KOLTOR-518161 format. One record per residue (C-alpha): residue number from 1; chain; x, y, z. Coordinates in steps of 0.1 Angstrom, whole numbers, padded with zeros to 4 digits. Example, Ala and Ser with C-alpha at 12.3 -4.5 7.8 and 13.67 -1.06 7.14 Angstrom:
REM residues 2
+-----+---+-------+-------+-------+
:   k : c :     X :     Y :     Z :
+-----+---+-------+-------+-------+
:   1 : A :  0123 : -0045 :  0078 :
:   2 : A :  0137 : -0011 :  0071 :
+-----+---+-------+-------+-------+
This chain:
REM residues 99
+-----+---+-------+-------+-------+
:   k : c :     X :     Y :     Z :
+-----+---+-------+-------+-------+
:   1 : A :  0075 :  0807 : -0067 :
:   2 : A :  0099 :  0792 : -0042 :
:   3 : A :  0085 :  0775 : -0012 :
:   4 : A :  0095 :  0785 :  0023 :
:   5 : A :  0122 :  0759 :  0023 :
:   6 : A :  0139 :  0775 : -0007 :
:   7 : A :  0129 :  0747 : -0032 :
:   8 : A :  0118 :  0760 : -0066 :
:   9 : A :  0090 :  0737 : -0080 :
:  10 : A :  0101 :  0744 : -0116 :
:  11 : A :  0137 :  0733 : -0108 :
:  12 : A :  0124 :  0702 : -0091 :
:  13 : A :  0101 :  0694 : -0120 :
:  14 : A :  0130 :  0699 : -0145 :
:  15 : A :  0152 :  0677 : -0124 :
:  16 : A :  0126 :  0650 : -0122 :
:  17 : A :  0120 :  0653 : -0159 :
:  18 : A :  0157 :  0650 : -0167 :
:  19 : A :  0160 :  0619 : -0144 :
:  20 : A :  0131 :  0603 : -0162 :
:  21 : A :  0145 :  0610 : -0196 :
:  22 : A :  0180 :  0597 : -0186 :
:  23 : A :  0163 :  0565 : -0173 :
:  24 : A :  0144 :  0561 : -0206 :
:  25 : A :  0175 :  0567 : -0227 :
:  26 : A :  0194 :  0541 : -0206 :
:  27 : A :  0166 :  0516 : -0214 :
:  28 : A :  0167 :  0524 : -0251 :
:  29 : A :  0205 :  0520 : -0252 :
:  30 : A :  0202 :  0486 : -0235 :
:  31 : A :  0175 :  0475 : -0260 :
:  32 : A :  0196 :  0486 : -0289 :
:  33 : A :  0227 :  0468 : -0275 :
:  34 : A :  0207 :  0436 : -0273 :
:  35 : A :  0193 :  0441 : -0308 :
:  36 : A :  0227 :  0447 : -0322 :
:  37 : A :  0241 :  0416 : -0305 :
:  38 : A :  0212 :  0395 : -0319 :
:  39 : A :  0217 :  0409 : -0354 :
:  40 : A :  0254 :  0404 : -0352 :
:  41 : A :  0248 :  0367 : -0342 :
:  42 : A :  0223 :  0363 : -0371 :
:  43 : A :  0248 :  0378 : -0395 :
:  44 : A :  0276 :  0355 : -0383 :
:  45 : A :  0253 :  0325 : -0388 :
:  46 : A :  0245 :  0337 : -0424 :
:  47 : A :  0282 :  0341 : -0432 :
:  48 : A :  0289 :  0306 : -0419 :
:  49 : A :  0260 :  0292 : -0439 :
:  50 : A :  0273 :  0310 : -0471 :
:  51 : A :  0307 :  0295 : -0465 :
:  52 : A :  0292 :  0260 : -0461 :
:  53 : A :  0273 :  0264 : -0493 :
:  54 : A :  0304 :  0276 : -0512 :
:  55 : A :  0324 :  0246 : -0499 :
:  56 : A :  0296 :  0223 : -0509 :
:  57 : A :  0295 :  0238 : -0544 :
:  58 : A :  0333 :  0236 : -0547 :
:  59 : A :  0332 :  0199 : -0537 :
:  60 : A :  0304 :  0192 : -0562 :
:  61 : A :  0322 :  0209 : -0590 :
:  62 : A :  0355 :  0192 : -0582 :
:  63 : A :  0338 :  0158 : -0580 :
:  64 : A :  0321 :  0165 : -0614 :
:  65 : A :  0354 :  0175 : -0630 :
:  66 : A :  0371 :  0145 : -0615 :
:  67 : A :  0344 :  0122 : -0629 :
:  68 : A :  0348 :  0136 : -0663 :
:  69 : A :  0386 :  0135 : -0662 :
:  70 : A :  0386 :  0099 : -0650 :
:  71 : A :  0360 :  0089 : -0676 :
:  72 : A :  0337 :  0074 : -0650 :
:  73 : A :  0307 :  0055 : -0665 :
:  74 : A :  0280 :  0080 : -0672 :
:  75 : A :  0303 :  0110 : -0668 :
:  76 : A :  0303 :  0117 : -0705 :
:  77 : A :  0265 :  0120 : -0705 :
:  78 : A :  0266 :  0142 : -0674 :
:  79 : A :  0292 :  0164 : -0690 :
:  80 : A :  0270 :  0172 : -0720 :
:  81 : A :  0272 :  0209 : -0730 :
:  82 : A :  0242 :  0218 : -0709 :
:  83 : A :  0257 :  0200 : -0679 :
:  84 : A :  0290 :  0218 : -0683 :
:  85 : A :  0272 :  0251 : -0685 :
:  86 : A :  0254 :  0243 : -0652 :
:  87 : A :  0287 :  0234 : -0635 :
:  88 : A :  0301 :  0267 : -0648 :
:  89 : A :  0272 :  0285 : -0632 :
:  90 : A :  0277 :  0267 : -0600 :
:  91 : A :  0314 :  0276 : -0601 :
:  92 : A :  0305 :  0313 : -0606 :
:  93 : A :  0280 :  0311 : -0577 :
:  94 : A :  0307 :  0295 : -0555 :
:  95 : A :  0331 :  0323 : -0565 :
:  96 : A :  0305 :  0349 : -0556 :
:  97 : A :  0299 :  0332 : -0522 :
:  98 : A :  0336 :  0332 : -0514 :
:  99 : A :  0338 :  0369 : -0520 :
+-----+---+-------+-------+-------+
């Protein structure tokens, strides 16, 4: 029961328990905040890398098309049906990366 000073041990225990749980929750929230920030940064890096890849593919496809159009030496052999199919696949990949 209550002590002579009017303090109920059960109330004190619950208050201490609540304080400990609030401190634990605060730590967990901070850990999650840091984890979300880290994941957000990693995602932004991935998005930038995807954009860089898409631009590189665009450049490669444009250079290939330009070489074929200009009739550069060796372009005809590079533009063989299999090569054109590969360029088409790269163009589809770039389109997917842009989306």
